[in-house]
N, C-alpha and C positions, 0 to 999 in steps of 0.2 A: 504494500500500500504506500502511495506517495506521501512524503513528508510535507507538512504544512504548518502554519501558525493559526491562531484563532483570528487575529487581525492582520492587516497589511502593515509591514514594517519597512523602515528605510535603511538603505545602505549608506555608507559614508562617502561624501563628495570629496574628490581630490582635484585640486587645481592642476591644470595641464593634462589631466586624464579625461575628465568629464567636461562636456560642452554644455554650458547653461543657457545658450541662446534659445529664445522662444519658449522657455519653461516658465511656469508660474512660481512666484516667490512668495513665501509667507514667513512670519516669525515662528521660530520653534518655541513652544510654550513650556514653561517649567511646571507641568501639572500632572494629572493622572489620566492615562489613556482609558477610554471606555467605549463600550458598545451599548446602544439603546435599542431594544428589540421592539419598540413601538408600543410597549405595554402588554405584549402577548402573554408574558409569564408573570405579570404583576400579581402578587398575592398567592401564587402557587407554592407548594412545598418545593424547596430547592431540589431535592432528590428526584422530583418528578420531571424535571427539565432535562431533555436529552443531551444538551451541551454543557450542563453544569459540572464543575470540577469537584467531584465528590470522592474520587478514588485516590489513594495515596500513591503518588508517582514513584516513590522509593520502595514501596512494598506491594508488588503486584497482587491483585485480588483482595486487598484490604481497603476499607474505607478510611478516609481522613478522620482524625480524631476530632477536629473542630470544623463544623460546616454551619454557615449562617442558615437557619432553618427555612426562611421565607424569601422568595425571590422578589425583586422590586421591578424587574425589567431592565435594570441598569447593571452591566457586567464589566468586570475588569478584564484586562488583556489576557489574564490567566483563568477566565471562566468562573470567577467568584462573584456572587451578588454583592452589590454596593447598596447599602441601606440609606435611603434618602427620605426626607419627610414628604407626606402626601401633597402639601401645598406646592412643593418644588416639582415633584413628578407630574402633577396635574398640568403644568405648563409646557410639557413636551408633546410633540405631535405624534400621531399614530403612523409612524414610518421608521424604517431602520436608519439609524444614524451612527456614524463612526466619528469620534472626536475626542476631546480632552476636557476634563474638569479643570478649572483654572480659578485661582484666587488672587492673582496678581503676581508680578515678577518678584522672585525671591521668597515666595510664600509656600514653597513646596512642602516643607516639614509641617507647617500649620495645616495645610490642605490634607496631607497624609493622615494626620491625627483625626481630622473630621470624617473622612471617607472610610476609615478603617473601623469605626465603631459598630458594634452590634445593634445599637439603638441610635437612631438619628437624633442629633442635637438640632432642633428646628431653628434656633437662633443662629447657630454657627453656619448653617447652610445658606444663610442670607448673603454670605460673602462668596458663595460658589457659583460660577457661571459654567455654561456648557458651550465651548467653542467647537463648532461642527466642521469636519473636514470633508466628509463623503456621505453618500447615501447609497451604499451597495444593496443589491437585491439579495433575496434569500438564496437564490441559486449560486451567487458569488460567495456569500458568507459561509454557506454550509455545503460547499462542494466536498466530494469524497477525499479523504486523506487522514493521515495520522498526525496528531499534535503530540509531540514528545519532547519535553524539556524537564529540567529539575523541579518545576512548579506545577506542571499540568500534563497529564497523559490521557488522550481520548482518541478513539477511532471514530471519526465523523461519518455517519451513515445518512446521506441526504434523503433517502426514502423514508427513514424513520422520522426525521425532523420535518419533512414535508407533510407527513400524515399528522404529526403533532400540531403543526401550524393550522392545517385544515380543520382539525378538531376544535381548536380554540376559536376559529372564525365561525364555525357552525354553532358553537355555544354562545355566539353573540358578543364575545369579549372584545373583538376588534372589527366591528362591522365596517368602519370607515378606514380600515388600514390601507395605506397607499404604498403599493409595491413599485419601486423604481425598477424598470425592466432590464437594468444592467447596461450601462452606457459608458462613454468615455468620461474622463474627469471633467472636461469643460461642459459636457452635457449635464453632469451631476450638479455642477455649480449653478447652471441656469435653473435646474429643477429646484435646488435648495433655495435659491434667491426668491423664487415664487412661493415655496412652501413655508419658509421661515419668516419672511417679511423682514422688518427692521426692528431693532431694539429687543428688550426682554432678556431673560437669563440664558436663553437658547438662541444662538445666533451663528451665522455663517462666518467662519474665520476669514479675515481679509487676505486676498490674493492679488498679486501684482504681476502682470505679464512682462517678461524681460525682452529687450530688443532682439531682433533676429541676427544681428551681427555679433559674432562671438566676443570680439574685443570690447564692444560697447556693453554687452551683457556682463562680462567679468568686472568691468568698472562699476556698474550699478551694484553688482553683487558685493564687492568689497566695500563700497560706500554704505550700503544698507547694513552690512555686518558691523561696521564701525558705529553706525547710529544705534543699532540694537544693543551692542555691548556697552555703549556710553550710558544707556538708561537702565542698565542692569539686566539685560535680556539674556537669553540662553543661547541663541544662535539663529540659524535660518533653515528653511526647508524648501527644496525644489521639487516640483512635480511636473511630469510631462502631461500637457493638457489632452493629448490623444491617448493616454494610457487607460487601461482597464484596471479596476480594483481586483486584487488577487490576495488571498490569505497566505502570504509568504513575504520574505524579505526580498525586495525588488530594486532593480537599478533605475526604474522610472520614478522612484521616490528617493530623494537623497537629502541627508542632513548635513548642514554646513556648520562646523563648529571650530572655534579657534584652537581647541586642544583636541588631541585624539581621545577616544574613549573606548572602553572595553568592559567586560563583566567578569566577576569571579564569585565563588561560593564561599560564604562565611563558614569557617571550620573551627574558629576559636577566638580568644581574646587575649591581648597582652595588658597586664595591669599598668595603670599610670603611675608616675612618680613625680616627686618634687625635685626640681633642679635649680642650680645656681643661676640659670638663665631666665628664671621667672615662671617656669612651668609649675602649675599647682594642680596636678592631676591625681594626687594621692587618693585612693579609694574610688577612682573612676576608670573607665576604659582608656588605656593609652593608645591602643590601635586595634583594628580588626585584623584577624588572621584570615587570609583568603587562600583558597585553592585556585591558582591561576594557571590553567593548562598543565596541571600536575606539579606546579611549583608553588612554594610558599611566598606569599606577598603580604607584607604588613601595610595596612592602609590607614592613613591619617586623614585629617581634614574634617573631623567631627566637631559639632558644637558641644558645649558643656552639657546641655540637656541630652543630646544624643549619646553622651559618654556614660550615662547612668546605667548601673546594673539592674537586673530584674528584681533582686531582693537585697535587703540590708546585709544578709549573710555573705553574699558575693562581694559587696562593697567592703565589708570588714576584712574579708580574706585578702582582697586586693591591697588594702591599706597596709597590711602586715607583710605583703609579698610584692613590693613595688618592682616594676620592670620585668616581671616574670610571666610566662604563659599560665593562664588560669586553668584550673582543673576541668576535666571532661564533665560536661553537664552544665557548665556556666552559661547563662544567657544574659543578654542585655535587655533593657526595657524596650528599646526600639529595634534591636537587631537580634535575630535568632540564628543559631547554627542551621545550615542547610539553605538559608535564604540567599537568593542571588542579588547582588548589588552592582551598581554601575559606578565606575570611577573614571577620572580624567588623568592624563599623564602627558608629558611633553615628548618623550622618546623612549625607545627600548634600549636596554643595556646590551652588551655583547652576548650575554647569556639569555637574552629574551625577557628580562624582567622590566616592567614599566618604571621609568624614573619619575620622581616627584609625583607619585600616585596619590591622589586625594579623593576622598569619597565625594561622589556627585549626587546619587539618588538611588533609592530602591527601585526595582523594576518589576 
C-alpha cells in the first residue's frame, strides 16, 4: 500500500534549485495545522470515526492509552480531535477545509496550550483564528494509502470512509455540505473566496502571485522574507497555482525559511545547572535529548516555562543531579518521550549533527 500523510505537507525551498516564478506566496504561520471535516463527525465518539488516531503506532494492535472521547470535526495533522467551544465551531462552514489555527506571531506555545486541552476554554479560544489554505475534496483527502509515522498509523480505506460520509449525510447531519470537486489550487482559492467571504475567525489566508520572470520573483521573495522576519514572522510558503492537493509531502508546496529545519524524537532529558555565566536552570530541563537519525542530539532553545518537569519529584532529582541525563521515565510538563519535535539549525557538522540546534515547535 502506498505511503501517504493525513494532510499535504511542504518540502523545503532552496534558492538556485527551485524556481519561484509564477507561484503564489503567503506567510508561513506559527500555528497548529488542522483539518475541518465540515462538521460531519461533530459530537460522535472519536473511536467511531474511521480516520481517527486511536491505535498506538508503537504497539501494533493496541489502543492508545489516552484518546479524546468526542470528536469536534476539527482534527490535527496526526488525526487527533481538537476540542473547541461550540460558539467557535458554529462559525465554520459545512465544507472540508485545510488550514492552520493561529493566535498571532510568536504565540505558538500559548496556542498549543489552548488547543491541547481536553475541555475547551471558551474565553481562551477568542484569540484563535482559522487561516484557511485549501478546500480539498473527500476523494483527495481520503485516497487509499498508509499513514505511518511515530505519531499516527492508519491504513486509509476510501470505500469505508465514503460509506461513513454517506451515512452521516443520510442522517441529516450535513444536508448542506459543499463538496469541492477536486481542482487546482487557484480554483480552490476562487471557491474559498466565495464560500468564506470576508472577515470573521475563519478566513482565506492571503496569497500573492509572484512575477513570471525568475529574477524578479526571487527579488520579491527575498524582500517579503525580510519584511516577514522584521515583524517576527516564521517564514514564507510557495505554492504552484496549477497544483492539485495531495496527502503527501510535495514539491509544488515549498516552505521558505531563513534557517534549515528538521525533526527528531525526544528520548530523554538533561538536567539544568547553574553556571558562572548567568544560567539559572537548576531543577529545570537543561536540554532535550533527541534521537536524530540514530544519533544523539541535545536540543536547547526552550523557554523557562517549557523547561519545567512533569512532577516536583523530577525537579528535585534534577536539582541534586545538575548537568546529568535524567533517569528513564522522566517526563517534562510540555515534552514527553516519544514525541516528535521540530528544530532549527544553521548547518550540519562533518559527522551529520545539526549545529546551533534550537527547539522550534512540536509537530
